[in-house]
N, CA, C and O of each residue as an XYZ file, in Angstrom:
444
protein
N      21.088     14.576    -78.075
C      20.068     13.743    -78.053
C      18.503     13.690    -78.220
O      17.780     12.714    -78.419
N      18.146     15.209    -78.062
C      16.662     15.360    -78.232
C      16.711     15.285    -79.926
O      15.629     15.198    -80.506
N      17.807     15.314    -80.626
C      17.714     15.692    -82.391
C      17.256     14.793    -82.837
O      16.277     14.641    -83.568
N      18.705     13.423    -81.954
C      18.239     11.970    -82.941
C      16.593     11.410    -82.455
O      16.034     10.579    -83.171
N      16.047     11.830    -81.460
C      14.940     10.649    -81.027
C      13.890     11.582    -82.522
O      13.195     10.995    -83.351
N      14.082     12.890    -82.445
C      12.871     13.613    -83.378
C      13.207     13.292    -84.663
O      12.468     13.266    -85.647
N      14.448     13.036    -84.581
C      15.238     12.513    -86.509
C      14.946     10.889    -86.690
O      14.954     10.270    -87.754
N      14.798     10.593    -85.932
C      13.359      8.795    -85.753
C      12.143      8.846    -85.906
O      11.439      8.303    -86.758
N      11.713      9.936    -84.531
C      10.353      9.634    -85.412
C       9.751     10.460    -86.793
O       8.649     10.134    -87.236
N      10.384     11.323    -87.306
C      10.760     11.989    -88.415
C      10.813     10.568    -89.132
O       9.673     10.108    -89.186
N      11.668      9.801    -89.647
C      12.087      8.231    -89.811
C      10.690      7.727    -90.192
O      10.247      7.519    -91.321
N      10.114      7.582    -89.036
C       9.072      6.001    -88.856
C       7.988      6.976    -89.067
O       7.082      6.436    -88.433
N       7.358      8.369    -89.686
C       6.262      8.923    -89.799
C       6.959      9.485    -91.409
O       6.169     10.376    -91.721
N       7.818      9.413    -92.324
C       8.160      9.225    -93.211
C       7.819      7.762    -93.733
O       7.021      7.761    -94.671
N       8.234      6.608    -93.340
C       8.175      5.288    -93.554
C       6.333      5.014    -93.544
O       5.773      4.555    -94.539
N       5.889      5.226    -92.802
C       4.119      4.859    -92.586
C       3.576      5.753    -93.683
O       2.889      5.259    -94.578
N       3.983      7.638    -93.636
C       3.537      8.145    -94.814
C       3.359      7.383    -96.046
O       2.249      7.334    -96.576
N       4.698      6.593    -96.698
C       5.057      5.737    -97.611
C       4.089      4.970    -97.742
O       3.130      5.124    -98.498
N       4.393      3.677    -96.647
C       3.361      2.834    -96.586
C       1.632      3.558    -97.084
O       0.880      3.042    -97.911
N       1.440      4.481    -96.521
C      -0.427      4.395    -96.327
C      -0.713      4.966    -97.827
O      -1.805      4.940    -98.394
N       0.442      5.460    -98.316
C      -0.164      5.487    -99.887
C       0.065      5.100   -100.666
O       0.291      5.701   -101.716
N       0.118      3.571   -100.438
C       0.592      2.477   -100.972
C       1.877      2.869   -101.927
O       1.830      2.514   -103.105
N       2.959      3.552   -101.469
C       4.412      3.678   -102.830
C       5.160      2.793   -102.152
O       5.218      2.729   -100.924
N       5.960      1.840   -103.213
C       6.986      1.066   -102.627
C       8.142      1.116   -103.601
O       7.873      1.572   -104.712
N       9.559      0.670   -103.340
C      10.327      0.214   -104.093
C      10.722     -1.059   -104.686
O      10.821     -1.990   -103.887
N      10.882     -1.216   -105.477
C      10.738     -2.651   -105.907
C      11.722     -3.161   -107.559
O      11.353     -2.905   -108.705
N      13.061     -3.955   -107.127
C      13.987     -4.396   -108.020
C      13.386     -5.296   -108.427
O      13.051     -6.127   -107.583
N      12.990     -5.536   -109.837
C      12.603     -6.676   -111.061
C      13.681     -6.576   -111.336
O      14.387     -5.591   -111.548
N      13.985     -8.322   -111.352
C      15.573     -9.034   -111.319
C      15.558     -9.510   -113.139
O      16.535     -9.798   -113.830
N      14.656     -9.477   -113.390
C      14.012     -9.772   -114.584
C      13.114     -9.354   -115.885
O      11.963     -8.943   -115.740
N      13.617     -9.467   -116.934
C      12.632     -8.525   -117.760
C      10.928     -8.875   -117.704
O      10.735    -10.084   -117.573
N      10.037     -8.294   -117.757
C       9.189     -8.994   -116.807
C       7.644     -8.227   -118.044
O       7.822     -7.156   -118.624
N       6.589     -8.860   -118.167
C       5.264     -8.655   -118.926
C       4.013     -8.649   -117.679
O       3.551     -9.447   -116.863
N       3.804     -7.264   -118.086
C       2.670     -6.776   -117.049
C       1.707     -6.201   -117.875
O       1.980     -5.151   -118.456
N       0.420     -6.829   -118.039
C      -1.322     -6.442   -118.413
C      -0.680     -6.140   -120.045
O      -1.077     -5.163   -120.679
N       0.411     -7.161   -120.652
C       0.568     -6.665   -121.975
C       1.529     -5.738   -122.236
O       1.577     -5.516   -123.446
N       2.456     -4.990   -121.491
C       3.500     -4.386   -121.617
C       4.599     -4.839   -121.084
O       4.621     -5.446   -120.014
N       5.784     -4.538   -121.908
C       6.733     -5.585   -121.596
C       8.008     -4.576   -120.281
O       8.502     -3.482   -120.555
N       8.221     -5.235   -119.139
C       9.219     -4.149   -118.735
C      10.599     -4.916   -118.852
O      10.785     -6.128   -118.964
N      11.762     -3.604   -118.783
C      12.913     -4.228   -118.210
C      13.519     -4.695   -116.954
O      12.845     -4.799   -115.928
N      14.548     -4.929   -116.994
C      14.884     -5.462   -115.814
C      14.799     -4.192   -115.144
O      14.462     -3.181   -115.760
N      15.193     -4.178   -113.451
C      15.339     -2.307   -112.790
C      14.615     -1.610   -111.794
O      13.426     -1.414   -112.049
N      14.863     -1.374   -111.190
C      14.107     -0.716   -110.090
C      13.251      0.363   -110.465
O      13.515      1.382   -111.103
N      12.052     -0.081   -109.900
C      10.651      0.808   -110.160
C      10.015      0.695   -108.632
O       9.864     -0.111   -107.714
N       9.659      2.532   -109.132
C       8.152      2.736   -107.550
C       7.509      2.341   -108.336
O       7.447      2.494   -109.556
N       6.776      1.578   -107.345
C       5.106      1.036   -107.536
C       4.011      1.887   -106.377
O       4.174      1.681   -105.174
N       3.221      2.570   -106.724
C       2.175      2.934   -106.680
C       0.979      2.846   -106.398
O       0.633      3.875   -106.978
N      -0.067      2.404   -105.922
C      -1.409      1.816   -106.344
C      -2.623      2.808   -105.821
O      -2.498      3.708   -104.991
N      -3.203      2.620   -106.155
C      -4.405      4.066   -106.235
C      -5.930      3.772   -106.558
O      -5.653      2.813   -107.279
N      -6.846      3.801   -106.593
C      -8.088      3.236   -107.053
C      -7.799      1.989   -107.757
O      -7.916      2.028   -108.982
N      -7.501      1.065   -107.299
C      -7.261     -0.429   -107.682
C      -6.502     -0.265   -109.082
O      -6.607     -1.014   -110.052
N      -5.786      0.778   -108.977
C      -4.569      0.825   -110.112
C      -3.602      1.006   -109.685
O      -3.402      1.911   -108.875
N      -2.479     -0.006   -110.204
C      -1.246      0.404   -109.830
C      -0.279      1.401   -110.900
O      -0.680      1.745   -112.012
N       0.694      1.677   -110.485
C       1.629      2.852   -111.719
C       3.079      2.488   -111.061
O       3.498      2.752   -109.934
N       3.731      1.764   -112.184
C       5.024      0.992   -112.096
C       6.159      2.191   -112.691
O       6.303      1.935   -113.886
N       6.947      3.301   -112.342
C       7.654      3.972   -113.049
C       9.059      3.928   -112.360
O       9.521      4.032   -111.224
N       9.534      3.703   -113.746
C      10.980      4.350   -113.804
C      11.758      5.267   -115.079
O      11.736      5.223   -116.309
N      12.208      5.817   -114.400
C      12.927      7.380   -115.112
C      11.360      7.498   -115.593
O      10.385      7.100   -114.955
N      11.357      8.276   -117.142
C      10.380      8.651   -116.928
C       9.227      7.801   -118.355
O       8.561      8.188   -119.316
N       9.542      6.611   -117.746
C       8.428      5.498   -118.596
C       7.440      5.047   -116.953
O       7.752      4.652   -115.830
N       6.331      5.350   -117.578
C       5.116      4.770   -116.685
C       4.758      3.624   -117.066
O       4.479      3.686   -118.263
N       4.585      2.331   -116.548
C       3.407      1.278   -116.635
C       1.834      1.566   -115.774
O       1.925      1.678   -114.551
N       0.681      1.660   -116.293
C      -0.679      0.842   -115.776
C      -1.030     -0.068   -115.483
O      -1.169     -0.572   -116.598
N      -1.371     -0.898   -114.724
C      -2.143     -2.218   -114.431
C      -3.329     -2.352   -113.480
O      -3.307     -1.461   -112.631
N      -4.554     -3.352   -113.339
C      -5.090     -2.750   -112.726
C      -4.788     -4.194   -111.653
O      -4.777     -5.402   -111.888
N      -4.599     -3.514   -110.608
C      -4.650     -4.408   -109.358
C      -4.688     -3.610   -107.832
O      -4.503     -2.428   -107.543
N      -5.020     -4.837   -106.977
C      -5.265     -4.715   -105.482
C      -3.986     -4.496   -104.777
O      -2.881     -4.603   -105.309
N      -4.227     -4.156   -103.438
C      -3.564     -4.314   -102.582
C      -4.166     -5.377   -101.334
O      -5.269     -5.112   -100.857
N      -3.270     -6.787   -100.744
C      -3.653     -7.527    -99.972
C      -3.324     -7.311    -98.674
O      -2.490     -6.464    -98.355
N      -4.010     -8.128    -97.745
C      -2.942     -8.211    -96.310
C      -3.066     -9.597    -96.457
O      -4.056    -10.329    -96.453
N      -1.237     -9.932    -96.657
C      -1.644    -11.582    -96.062
C      -1.373    -11.841    -94.418
O      -1.375    -10.942    -93.577
N      -1.155    -13.170    -94.167
C      -1.438    -13.509    -92.523
C       0.278    -13.723    -91.859
O       0.607    -14.264    -90.803
N       1.029    -13.171    -92.767
C       2.249    -13.059    -92.234
C       3.398    -11.831    -93.102
O       3.418    -11.490    -94.285
N       4.055    -11.507    -92.216
C       4.878    -10.770    -93.034
C       5.911    -10.790    -94.031
O       6.700    -11.624    -93.584
N       6.283    -10.448    -94.904
C       7.224    -11.808    -96.301
C       8.870    -10.624    -95.603
O       9.157     -9.492    -95.212
N       9.332    -11.722    -95.824
C      10.775    -11.470    -95.327
C      11.411    -10.153    -95.982
O      11.681     -8.979    -95.729
N      11.482    -11.326    -97.202
C      11.535    -10.272    -98.661
C      10.920     -9.905    -99.727
O       9.782    -10.368    -99.658
N      11.046     -9.376   -100.588
C      10.470     -8.416   -101.783
C      10.323     -9.217   -102.498
O      11.475     -9.648   -102.545
N       9.549    -10.056   -103.418
C       9.653    -10.942   -104.557
C       8.705    -10.715   -105.294
O       8.070     -9.674   -105.128
N       8.436    -11.412   -106.067
C       7.643    -11.532   -107.173
C       6.925    -12.802   -107.900
O       7.615    -13.779   -108.190
N       5.679    -12.777   -108.159
C       5.648    -14.099   -108.119
C       4.815    -14.049   -110.019
O       3.897    -13.253   -110.217
N       5.312    -14.977   -111.177
C       5.360    -15.132   -111.835
C       4.371    -16.156   -112.482
O       3.992    -17.142   -111.850
N       3.927    -15.868   -113.877
C       3.823    -17.144   -114.646
C       4.332    -16.859   -115.698
O       4.000    -15.759   -116.140
N       5.234    -17.611   -116.460
C       5.727    -17.594   -117.746
C       6.334    -15.941   -117.629
O       7.488    -16.276   -117.897
N       6.383    -15.275   -117.545
C       7.811    -13.692   -117.764
C       6.210    -13.178   -116.991
O       6.524    -12.599   -115.951
N       5.199    -13.188   -117.087
C       4.142    -12.437   -116.396
C       3.821    -12.179   -115.449
O       3.012    -12.975   -114.970
N       4.035    -11.497   -114.954
C       4.597    -10.279   -113.708
C       2.370    -10.647   -113.071
O       1.307    -10.536   -113.682
N       2.667    -10.990   -111.905
C       1.406    -11.587   -111.130
C       1.236    -11.449   -110.084
O       0.196    -11.728   -109.488
N       2.091    -11.048   -109.687
C       1.641    -10.500   -108.144
C       3.430     -9.617   -107.213
O       4.383    -10.396   -107.213
N       3.632     -8.594   -106.742
C       4.344     -8.735   -105.816
C       3.883     -8.603   -104.018
O       2.849     -8.264   -103.441
N       5.125     -9.025   -103.600
C       5.041     -9.310   -101.726
C       6.041     -8.822   -101.361
O       7.195     -9.229   -101.498
N       5.486     -7.524   -100.659
C       6.162     -6.357   -100.084
C       6.965     -6.558    -98.610
O       6.496     -6.546    -97.472
N       8.300     -6.740    -99.048
C       9.512     -7.356    -97.756
C       9.130     -6.531    -96.622
O       8.710     -5.375    -96.666
N       9.311     -7.210    -95.674
C       9.294     -6.524    -94.697
C       7.640     -6.183    -94.131
O       7.771     -5.806    -92.966
N       6.297     -6.175    -94.476
C       5.103     -5.842    -94.529
C       4.229     -7.291    -94.835
O       4.631     -8.351    -95.314
N       2.740     -6.851    -94.313
C       2.021     -7.996    -94.939
C       1.343     -7.774    -96.284
O       0.386     -8.425    -96.703
N       2.058     -6.612    -97.009
C       1.424     -6.149    -98.640
C       1.564     -7.261    -99.401
O       2.646     -7.844    -99.337
N       0.619     -7.734   -100.186
C       1.038     -8.056   -100.964
C      -0.058     -7.147   -102.878
O      -1.221     -6.780   -103.046
N       1.009     -7.178   -103.681
C      -0.207     -6.322   -104.490
C      -0.209     -7.337   -106.035
O       0.717     -7.831   -106.680
N      -1.248     -7.344   -106.165
C      -1.773     -8.430   -106.793
C      -2.412     -7.699   -108.304
O      -3.149     -6.716   -108.222
N      -1.992     -8.373   -109.823
C      -2.632     -7.635   -110.621
C      -3.514     -8.574   -111.277
O      -3.426     -9.759   -111.598
N      -4.510     -7.551   -111.388
C      -5.407     -8.302   -112.185
C      -6.476     -7.524   -113.125
O      -6.484     -6.293   -113.130
N      -7.104     -8.047   -113.680
C      -7.745     -7.854   -115.336
C      -9.412     -7.932   -114.958
O     -10.017     -8.892   -114.480
N      -9.787     -6.983   -115.225
C     -11.560     -7.241   -114.725
C     -12.036     -7.342   -113.043
O     -13.110     -7.586   -112.494
N     -10.910     -7.082   -112.637
C     -11.091     -7.653   -110.678
C     -10.814     -8.862   -110.331
O     -11.080     -9.214   -109.181
N     -10.268     -9.691   -111.171
C      -9.837    -10.877   -110.953
C      -8.464    -11.259   -111.337
O      -7.916    -10.993   -112.407
N      -7.908    -11.999   -110.212
C      -6.354    -12.470   -110.596
C      -6.246    -12.426   -112.207
O      -7.119    -12.938   -112.907
N      -5.057    -11.744   -112.770
C      -4.871    -12.381   -113.936
C      -4.616    -13.829   -114.272
O      -4.363    -14.725   -113.467
N      -4.733    -13.935   -115.751
C      -4.925    -15.642   -116.128
C      -3.046    -16.488   -115.867
O      -1.931    -15.990   -116.021
N      -3.321    -17.383   -115.589
C      -2.386    -18.051   -114.799
C      -2.549    -17.630   -113.694
O      -1.384    -17.248   -113.590
N      -2.896    -17.411   -112.940
C      -2.075    -17.354   -111.449
C      -2.862    -17.916   -110.800
O      -2.654    -18.101   -109.601
């Protein structure tokens, strides 16, 4: 019983640490363009730090200016916001967090 409770605290602590560092796992369902760079559909690890997002898949990493914002309501599912295949925003399911891709501190054109 104590082991199960401890395991629960460790799991919650790990999830909180991942959220605190701005690290998320997302699945792009379509080929996308981010900051002029092409991303193939697939699962990516996204990290946001110092107004820069890094999307990692295998040995490929793409960086783009971005900021994390807090929405007023939780997102039920992770969803991507596009303008013509250009990735503008990632809304993280189960959280109030959204990652908005920017250029010079402003939202990407077409957002």
